[in-house]
C-alpha positions in Angstrom: 4.2 104.2 -14.1 3.1 104.3 -17.3 5.8 101.2 -17.5 3.8 99.8 -14.6 0.4 100.8 -15.9 1.0 98.9 -19.3 2.3 95.9 -17.9 -1.1 95.4 -15.7 -2.6 96.2 -18.6 -1.1 93.4 -20.9 -1.8 91.2 -17.8 -5.3 91.9 -18.1 -5.8 91.1 -21.7 -3.7 87.9 -21.7 -6.0 86.9 -18.4 -8.8 88.0 -20.6 -8.0 85.7 -23.4 -7.0 83.0 -21.3 -11.2 83.5 -19.5 -12.2 83.0 -22.9 -10.3 80.2 -23.8 -11.7 77.8 -20.9 -14.9 80.0 -21.1 -16.0 76.2 -22.6 -14.2 73.9 -21.0 -13.8 69.9 -21.8 -16.5 68.8 -19.0 -18.6 71.9 -19.8 -22.3 70.7 -19.5 -24.6 71.5 -22.0 -27.7 70.0 -20.7 -28.6 68.0 -17.3 -31.4 66.4 -15.6 -30.5 66.2 -12.3 -27.3 64.0 -12.0 -27.2 63.1 -15.4 -25.6 65.1 -17.6 -24.8 65.9 -21.4 -21.6 67.5 -21.9 -20.8 70.0 -24.9 -19.3 67.7 -26.8 -21.9 65.2 -26.6 -23.8 68.1 -27.7 -22.1 68.2 -30.7 -22.3 64.8 -31.7 -25.9 64.5 -31.5 -26.7 67.6 -33.4 -24.7 66.2 -36.5 -26.4 62.9 -36.4 -29.3 65.4 -36.1 -28.2 67.5 -38.9 -27.5 63.5 -40.8 -31.3 62.4 -40.4 -32.7 66.0 -41.2 -31.2 66.1 -44.6 -31.9 62.5 -45.3 -35.2 63.5 -45.2 -34.9 66.1 -47.4 -33.8 64.3 -49.7 -36.4 61.9 -49.9 -38.8 64.9 -50.9 -36.9 67.6 -52.5 -35.1 68.0 -55.5 -31.9 69.1 -54.4 -30.4 69.7 -57.7 -32.2 72.3 -58.1 -30.6 75.8 -58.7 -30.0 77.8 -55.7 -31.2 74.9 -53.6 -30.4 74.9 -50.3 -30.9 72.0 -47.0 -31.2 76.1 -44.8 -34.1 76.7 -46.5 -36.4 73.8 -46.1 -39.0 73.4 -43.4 -39.4 69.4 -41.8 -42.8 68.9 -39.9 -43.5 72.8 -40.3 -40.4 73.9 -38.9 -37.7 75.5 -40.2 -34.3 73.5 -41.3 -32.3 74.6 -38.6 -35.0 74.8 -35.8 -35.8 70.9 -36.9 -31.9 70.2 -36.3 -31.8 71.7 -32.9 -35.0 70.2 -31.6 -34.2 66.7 -32.6 -30.9 67.0 -31.2 -32.0 67.7 -27.5 -34.7 64.7 -28.2 -31.4 62.6 -28.9 -29.6 64.4 -25.8 -32.8 63.3 -23.2 -33.2 60.2 -24.6 -29.7 59.2 -23.8 -30.4 61.0 -20.0 -33.9 58.1 -20.3 -31.4 55.0 -21.2 -28.9 56.3 -18.2 -31.8 56.8 -15.8 -34.1 53.6 -16.6 -30.2 51.7 -16.5 -29.8 53.0 -13.1 -33.4 52.2 -12.1 -33.5 49.1 -13.0 -30.1 47.6 -12.0 -28.9 46.9 -15.2 -25.4 47.4 -16.5 -23.5 46.0 -19.1 -20.5 43.4 -18.2 -17.5 43.6 -19.1 -17.6 41.2 -22.1 -19.8 43.1 -23.2 -18.7 46.0 -22.7 -14.9 45.4 -24.2 -17.5 44.0 -27.2 -18.8 47.5 -27.9 -15.8 49.1 -26.7 -14.2 47.4 -30.1 -17.1 47.9 -32.2 -17.2 51.6 -31.5 -13.4 51.8 -32.4 -14.4 50.3 -35.7 -16.7 52.1 -36.8 -14.4 55.5 -35.5 -11.4 54.2 -37.7 -14.0 53.1 -40.7 -15.1 57.0 -41.0 -16.5 58.3 -37.9 -13.4 59.8 -36.9 -13.6 62.1 -39.8 -16.6 64.1 -39.9 -16.6 64.0 -36.1 -13.2 65.4 -34.9 -13.9 68.1 -37.3 -16.9 69.1 -35.2 -15.1 69.0 -31.9 -16.2 65.0 -31.4 -13.2 63.0 -29.6 -13.2 59.3 -29.9 -13.6 59.3 -25.9 -17.2 61.1 -26.1 -18.1 59.0 -29.2 -17.0 55.7 -27.1 -19.5 56.8 -24.4 -22.5 57.2 -26.3 -21.8 53.7 -28.0 -21.9 52.3 -24.5 -24.9 53.6 -23.6 -26.6 53.3 -26.6 -25.6 49.2 -26.0 -28.3 50.1 -22.7 -31.7 49.5 -24.8 -31.3 46.4 -25.8 -30.5 45.0 -21.5 -33.6 47.7 -20.7 -35.4 45.9 -23.2 -34.6 42.6 -22.2 -35.7 43.1 -18.6 -39.1 44.4 -19.3 -40.1 41.7 -22.0 -37.0 38.7 -22.1 -37.5 35.4 -20.4 -36.9 36.1 -17.2 -38.0 39.6 -17.9 -41.3 42.3 -15.7 -43.5 41.5 -18.6 -42.1 38.2 -20.6 -43.5 37.1 -23.9 -44.8 33.9 -23.4 -43.8 31.1 -25.4 -47.2 30.7 -26.8 -47.4 34.3 -27.8 -44.0 33.6 -29.8 -44.3 30.7 -31.4 -47.9 32.5 -32.5 -45.7 35.3 -34.1 -43.1 32.8 -35.6 -46.2 31.8 -37.9 -47.1 34.6 -38.6 -44.8 36.3 -39.8 -42.2 34.4 -41.1 -42.6 30.9 -43.3 -39.8 28.4 -44.9 -39.5 27.8 -48.5 -37.4 26.5 -51.0 -36.9 29.1 -53.3 -34.9 29.5 -57.0 -34.7 33.1 -58.1 -33.5 34.7 -61.0 -32.5 38.3 -60.5 -32.8 40.3 -64.5 -32.2 43.7 -63.1 -29.7 44.1 -65.2 -32.0 43.1 -68.9 -33.8 46.2 -69.8 -35.6 44.8 -72.1 -36.2 41.3 -70.2 -38.9 39.0 -71.2 -40.5 38.1 -67.9 -42.9 35.7 -69.8 -39.9 33.8 -70.8 -38.6 33.6 -68.0 -41.6 32.2 -66.0 -41.7 29.4 -68.6 -38.1 28.7 -67.7 -39.4 28.4 -64.2 -41.9 26.4 -64.7 -40.2 23.3 -65.7 -38.4 23.2 -62.3 -42.0 24.2 -60.9 -43.3 21.1 -62.4 -40.2 18.5 -61.0 -41.1 20.0 -57.6 -44.8 19.6 -57.6 -43.9 15.9 -58.9 -42.3 15.7 -56.2 -38.7 16.2 -56.6 -35.7 16.1 -54.7 -35.2 19.8 -53.7 -31.8 19.8 -54.1 -31.1 17.8 -57.2 -33.5 20.5 -59.2 -31.8 23.2 -57.4 -28.5 21.6 -58.5 -30.1 21.5 -62.1 -31.4 25.0 -62.3 -27.7 26.3 -60.8 -25.9 24.4 -63.5 -28.4 25.8 -66.3 -28.3 29.6 -64.8 -24.2 29.5 -64.7 -24.3 27.7 -68.6 -26.3 30.6 -69.9 -24.0 33.3 -68.1 -21.2 31.9 -69.8 -22.8 31.5 -73.3 -24.3 35.6 -73.2 -20.2 35.9 -71.9 -19.0 34.6 -75.2 -22.2 35.7 -77.2 -21.2 39.3 -76.8 -17.4 38.6 -76.0 -15.4 40.2 -79.7 -12.2 37.1 -79.1 -13.9 34.8 -77.9 -10.8 33.3 -76.0 -10.7 30.5 -73.9 -9.4 32.9 -70.9 -13.0 34.4 -70.9 -14.8 31.0 -70.2 -12.2 30.4 -67.4 -12.5 33.5 -66.0 -16.3 32.7 -65.6 -15.9 29.3 -64.6 -15.1 29.7 -60.8 -18.1 32.8 -60.2 -21.1 31.2 -61.2 -24.7 32.6 -61.0 -24.6 32.5 -57.3 -26.1 36.5 -57.3 -28.8 35.6 -59.1 -29.9 32.5 -57.3 -29.2 32.6 -54.0 -32.4 32.9 -52.1 -30.6 35.4 -50.0 -29.8 37.3 -53.1 -30.2 41.2 -52.1 -33.0 42.4 -53.6 -35.3 40.3 -51.1 -33.8 42.1 -48.1 -34.5 45.3 -46.2 -31.5 47.1 -45.3 -32.5 48.0 -41.9 -28.9 48.6 -40.2 -27.7 51.7 -40.4 -24.1 51.9 -38.5 -24.2 56.4 -38.9 -27.8 56.1 -36.6 -27.2 57.0 -33.5 -30.7 55.7 -31.6 -30.4 52.0 -33.8 -31.1 49.4 -31.0 -27.7 48.0 -30.5 -29.4 44.9 -30.1 -29.8 44.6 -34.3 -26.8 45.7 -34.8 -24.1 45.1 -33.1 -21.2 43.8 -34.4 -19.6 42.6 -31.4 -22.1 39.7 -30.2 -20.4 36.6 -28.1 -20.5 34.7 -31.0 -18.1 37.0 -33.1 -15.4 36.8 -30.1 -15.3 33.0 -29.5 -12.1 31.3 -29.9 -13.2 28.1 -30.3 -10.6 25.6 -32.5 -12.0 22.3 -32.2 -13.5 20.9 -34.7 -16.1 18.7 -32.4 -16.8 21.3 -30.6 -18.1 23.0 -34.1 -19.9 20.5 -35.5 -21.9 21.1 -31.7 -23.0 24.1 -33.2 -26.9 24.3 -33.6 -27.9 24.3 -37.5 -31.5 23.4 -38.9 -32.5 20.0 -40.2 -32.9 21.3 -43.6 -30.2 23.1 -45.0 -32.0 23.9 -48.3 -34.6 25.7 -46.6 -34.8 29.7 -46.6 -36.6 31.6 -44.1 -38.4 34.5 -45.0 -40.2 37.5 -42.5 -42.8 40.5 -43.3 -40.4 42.0 -40.6 -38.8 44.4 -41.7 -36.6 45.3 -38.9 -35.2 41.7 -39.4 -31.7 41.4 -37.8 -31.1 37.8 -36.4 -29.4 36.8 -39.6 -31.7 33.5 -39.8 -34.6 35.4 -41.6 -34.3 37.4 -45.0 -37.2 40.0 -44.9 -38.9 39.4 -48.4 -41.3 42.3 -49.9 -43.5 39.9 -51.3 -44.2 38.1 -48.2 -47.4 37.8 -48.3 -48.0 35.8 -51.3 -45.5 33.1 -49.6 -47.8 33.5 -46.2 -51.1 32.5 -48.2 -49.5 29.3 -49.9 -50.5 25.9 -48.6 -47.4 24.2 -47.4 -45.7 21.5 -50.1 -47.3 24.2 -52.6 -45.7 26.2 -55.4 -45.6 29.3 -56.8 -43.5 31.6 -59.2 -43.8 35.4 -57.4 -42.2 38.3 -59.8 -41.2 41.1 -58.0 -41.2 43.5 -61.0 -39.8 46.6 -58.5 -37.0 44.8 -57.8 -36.8 42.8 -61.1 -36.0 39.5 -59.2 -38.5 36.4 -60.5 -38.7 33.7 -57.8 -40.3 30.1 -57.2 -40.7 28.7 -54.2 -42.4 26.1 -52.3 -43.5 26.5 -48.7 -41.8 25.2 -45.7 -43.4 24.1 -42.6 -40.6 27.0 -40.5 -42.7 25.5 -37.1 -41.9 21.6 -37.5 -37.5 22.5 -37.0 -36.9 24.0 -33.2 -33.9 25.5 -34.5 -35.3 28.4 -36.4 -37.4 28.9 -33.0 -34.4 29.1 -31.1 -32.4 31.4 -33.7 -35.6 34.0 -33.9 -36.7 34.2 -30.8 -35.1 37.5 -29.7 -36.1 38.8 -33.0 -39.5 38.2 -32.6 -39.6 39.1 -28.7 -38.6 42.8 -31.0 -41.2 42.1 -33.8 -43.9 42.3 -31.0 -42.4 44.7 -28.3 -40.1 46.8 -29.7 -43.2 49.9 -30.8 -44.0 50.0 -27.5 -40.8 50.3 -26.3 -39.8 53.0 -28.3 -42.7 54.3 -27.1 -42.6 53.7 -23.5 -39.1 55.3 -23.6 -40.3 58.2 -25.8 -43.1 59.0 -22.8 -40.7 58.6 -20.5 -38.4 61.0 -22.3 -41.0 63.6 -22.3 -41.9 63.8 -18.9 -38.0 64.0 -18.3 -37.2 67.8 -16.0 -33.9 68.9 -17.5 -31.8 72.5 -17.8 -30.2 73.8 -20.9 -27.0 75.7 -20.8 -28.0 78.1 -24.1 -24.4 79.5 -23.4 -22.5 75.7 -24.0 -25.1 75.2 -26.8 -24.6 78.4 -28.7 -21.6 77.9 -30.1 -22.8 75.2 -32.0 -24.5 76.4 -35.4 -26.1 74.0 -37.7 -24.9 75.5 -40.6 -21.3 75.4 -39.8 -21.5 71.8 -39.2 -19.3 70.0 -41.0 -21.0 66.7 -43.0 -18.1 65.7 -44.6 -19.5 66.5 -47.9 -17.2 69.8 -48.2 -13.9 67.1 -48.8 
């Protein structure tokens, strides 16, 4: 009898252990709104993302190297760090549901080709490094892929609302006006002096003035640029030779193939503002999607390649005041106000002291070449209505009725999030 009781007790114990293990199942629902569900794994993903964003926000204002510093002792917007992270994670979960629900209501969905592209993008980011962090937080690739496909609905919903055939389509007149107001075509030469702690900016300005005078006299920009590039390359080589203790010919050879494109290229990194954070789960897929139709092109015919649209003047660079530019046809320029006030055909030397780059620009008419309007139209729609659309989604999300499974989300602790820094 005692043996029987011990056997029953053992079985009950084993059953209890299995019950505990099964409490948090694979598809456990953490948050629900009607038929729309956020699983525990999805919640964990958004909690990790929220934690990263919160830490970045703290980094901008706090001395993280101070003795005794701890993120968990900080407050953000009047909230304790951990509470802020959990609230932000919940917002992201509801945002996820919002995209799903609106897509169902409007009938928009990814086609097979787009789905394949976004899956490929998800796989790329996962293998690139996301897996290291996410797997440690209980997030499998299947969950990550599902979230990326959901994020892709943003662009479709935006197009359904503000696209060419959208319910609130933006007029061609407004798009053309936005192009003129927020973009400018220029001929540009630039000198990057960020490596020189005691740069003689007055001397650099005088150097650019010689080319400015030539442009003002009507000389062809291509010729001026060729001379400028050659002079910059010669200057770099001279500086390298002067600093060399050997003066061997091999050092001259090593510089001959590199040129000075990094300092004269009109798309210098100093001009642009990096706004496409690949780690952001809430970024518009249309702005950082690397799986566009163009990238999957299998065109091999030289004739077909020649038919690709090109600008009439390849020497023109397009600058913009739009910080979230993503089209690739324009570059965000912090000194855009200087360019905008210029008259067509006029030149100006602009010193960006913060980024330590000096520019010579000649204003060109960006509206004359239809190529730029065609390439920038989609981006301009976001410029005009992106904030409005985001506010619409935010309001929609805030009105959702939802239920939180406290037991499901209770297993995730902000202090126990693995963010990769412990490695």
